[in-house]
N, C-alpha and C positions, 0 to 999 in steps of 0.2 A: 310602476306607482302608485299609492292606495286612492282612490276615491272613494269619498264621504257614504255618497248613496251605495259603493257597489261595497264600502266595507261593513255596511250595516242592512244592503240586503233589501234598503228600501222598495223596490219593486216586488218583492212579496210581500211586505210588511205591510204596503202603500192600496196592493191589488188582493186583502185578505180579507177586505168587507163587505158581505155580500146579500143586504139584507134579505128577507124574504118577501115583505111587504113589498119592495121592487119589483121580485121577479115575478109577483100577484100582481103587479098590474097598476100599485101606485103607490109611494114611500110614504111611508108614515114615517115623519122627520125626526123622533125618539129614535127609533129604532139604531140607526147609527151610536146614536152617543150611549146604547144599551150595549151593541159587539164591543166599541172601544173600550167600555171601560170593563168589561168582561176580557177582552185580550189582554190588556194591560192585568188586570189581575192573572189571569193563567203565567204570565211571563213572570211577573213578582216572586208566583210559587215556584217558578223554574230557578230561580234564583235564593230563594230560600232552602230549596233542595240540595243546590252546589254547596253552601252555606255547611245545615247540615254533615249532609255528608263530608265534607271535606273535617268536621271537628268529629265528627264519628271516627274518621281517618287514625285523627293523630289520638284517641282516645285509645283505639281498639291496642297503641304499643304497648309492651313488656313492661315497662315502667314509665311513669308523668313526674320528671321533677317540679315540683310544687314552689319552684320560684327561678322557671326558667322560662325562655323566648316562645316553649309549645305552648305553656300556658297562659300569654302573654295573648299569643297568635286564636286560642279558644276563646277566649274573654273578647277580643277585637271581632272575631266575627257574630259571637253570638249577639254581641251588642249591635253589628249591624241586621240582625235576623229581627234585633227589637226595632228598630227603624224601621227597617222596611216593612212592619206590620203597621204600626202607626202611619205609614203613605196608606196604606190597606183600608184602614179605619175611615182618613178623610178623604178616601177614593169616593166613599156613602155620600159625602155631601152633595159631591158634584153627580149619581145619580138622582140624589134627592131633587134636584132642579128639575127632573123629570115628575108632573102632576099624574095621578090614577089614572085620571083619562087620556093622559097623553099615552099612558102602556098599555091602555087595553085597545088602542088604535091598533098594535100588530101582537099585544101578548097571545090570542089563541091560535096564532099563526105556529108560535114556538114548539108545541104540543107534540112529542112527549121531552123535546128538551131541557135540560134543567138544570142548574148550579149544581145539583145533588150529583151527577157524574161526572163532575170533575176528578178525574182518577189523581191529578197532580196533590189536591187537598188534602185526602185521604191518606196516600203514601207521606205527605209531610207527617202527620198525623202518627202516622204508624214509626219512621221513622224517629221522633219524638219521642216516643215512648208509649203513643193511648193502645193501651191492650183491646183485642177483640172481645173480651167479655167486661170490659167494663164503658163498651161502645152503647149508644143510645138506638134502636132500630136493627139490631143486629142480623133479622131478621133477610131485611131487605137492604143492608148498606153497601154492598156491589151487585146488587140485582138489576141494576140498571147498565150496568160497564160491560163494556167489550170483555172477554177472553182472555184476550195477551195483558187489558188495563188489570183485570184478578186477578192473575199470576204474579204481577211485578209487586201488586201490594199484600198479597198472602206471602210471595218472597219473605219482604219486608218486616213481614210482623215473625216469621222463623229466624229472621236477622238480631246480632244483638245490639236493641236499640239504642237510641242518646244517653235516657237515662240508665239502663240497665248499667251503662259505661260506667257513668258518674259515680254507680252506688260501688263497681267494682273499683274507682277511684278513690271513692273515700273510706270504703274498706282496709283499702293497704296507707291510709294515711300516718304517718311513722312516726304523729306525736300520740298517742294516746296516754293519757295521766294517770290511769292506774285505776285500780276498784275502788282506794280509798276517798280519789277526788269525787268520784260518781256520788257515794253513799254523802260524803259530805253536802255536796249538791245535793245529794236529795233531798234531804234533812235543812239547806239552804229555801230549795222553792217550797217545798210546803209551808214554810213560815212565811213563804212572802204570798202565799192566797188568803181570800179573802175568806169566808163563812163558806159562803154558796160556789167557792171553788172546788171543795177537799174532793170533788171529783174527779178530778184532774190527774188525781195520784196514780188511779189503778192505770190511766191512760199514761201517763210516765212512765209505769213500770212494763207497761205493751212496746212502749216505741224504743224504748234502750235497753232494755235487756231482757224483751222476747218473754214474757211469763205469761202468757198466752197459749192455749194448747195449738199443737199442728193445723187440727180442722177447724180451727175456730174463725169465724167472719174476719178478724182485721189480720191474723197470717196470711188467710187466701189472697186476701186484696192489697197487701202493702207491698211494696216494688222498692223500698228502702229497707234494709236488714238492719238489726239493733245496732250495729259494729257502724255500720256506715252512719245511721240516726245522728250518733253518739260524736262521732268523728263531724257530722256536720253542724252541730252543738254546739261543740268546742270552737269550730272555725268563725260562727257567727259571736261566741262570745270573747272571745280573744282577737277579733279581729285586726285589732289594732298594732298587732306585733308583725314587723313587717313580712316574715314568711307567710303569712295568714292570709295577707290582703290579694292576692290575687284569687287564692281558693273561694276569699267571701264574693269578690267579683265574678266568680263561675256564678256561684249559687243566686245571684241578685238577677245575675243577667236570667238563666231561666227563669227566673220567679217574672222577670219585666217579658219575658216569649209569652209565660199561660199569661198576665193581666192582659198584653194589647192581643192574643187570640180570644180570651171571653168577652175582651171592649168590642171588637170586627163581630163576633158572634152576637152581641147584642144586638149595637147598632143593623146588624143584618137584619134579626128579628124585629125591632121596632120602624124598620124601614118596610118588611111585608106585608106584617099588621097594618102600616099605611096605605100601601101598595093597592094587598088586596081583601083585609080585612080577615074577616075568618074562610074563605076559600081555597081549594088544592091550590098546591104548587105544581106547574106545569108537566112535571114530571108525575103527580099522582102522587106527592107525599101531602103528609098535613099542615103544610104549609107554618103559621105562627108556632103550633101547638110542636110540631117536632122543634124546629129551632129552639123553642124555650126549653125543651129539655134538654137538645143538646147542649145549650148553654152550660145548664145546672149539674148536667156529668161531664161530658169532656175537659178537664183539668186535669192536663196530664204531669202535671209538677205539686199536685196537691201535697203531696208526704211532705215535701222542703216548705211548703208557704205554713202547713202546718207546725212547725218545728218552733216558731214563734211565738206559741202557745207555752212553749216551757221557759222562756228567757226571764231573767233576777236581772236587780239593776244593777247596774258596775260596783255602787259601794257593797253589795250582797258577794260580790261573785270572792269564790275563795280566790289565795294568791298564789301564785306559782309558785314553786324550788326554783334554786339557782338555778342549776340544772336545766331545768326545761326552760327557763329564760332565755338564757346562752342560747338552746336550738332553735327558738323560733326569735332570735335575733337582736333580741336584749341583755348585753352585758354587762353585767355589774361590775 
């Protein structure tokens, strides 16, 4: 017979809080809260990795039907990741019940331990698709980790990330409307721009037709190929068609994950500024300044979000031909 406490191994979990202040003679009351919250974070990171890895395994398959149970599973698990990240954001509310003076009661005892040493979070970023070359603080982002942890993260950077697999999935979308459609759409997009937005057109050409040179900064930094960008934009524009609804939800959930990660980084940065001001972190980082730079730079699905710059009003959309409408699930 399974017992609740045995199944959850509560003896291990509930004995895993060992405040440094108590070991040094006098308990700082809020250190217990600090430990429990960070342990909860690491458990949620484990679940996020579990979900992300399962999505990656599905997307590694040779084909993925855009109207299949597999795609429904991907949407469901990505949505779960977004919901978990919202929980991580709200945990900061609990952390902020601790005042700066409460934190000072035990802060110096933690050196050099730091949240910067959370290898699971760095692994999650790599699994999602944050590349080394896009990281802030490249020179020391794994410098405080154990070698076994560094090896796991470096391997994840070599493996196919979620973003790379999304790119391949979009590239093989079987609903390319053809060159004539995109030329028509480009003209309609141009006509929709205000005078001070006309500079968007060269960017449109780079995003969707790859008209920049291979050694240009845009070419070097992009993870979505021109064909993947066209597929993603087509999904966004015509998401009302039945077969495009699940693909649209995939893209939406990726943006939700990125938004929640950014919200968490912002709340974390604000909390750190409130708690320690301009002092350095316990791990030796620049504290608030590092977090601020990471907030700006560490958007994993930035290229997907950028596609909204190229949407036009529904009434301006090119009309799809009868054959394409039949393929997308609307028969006339």
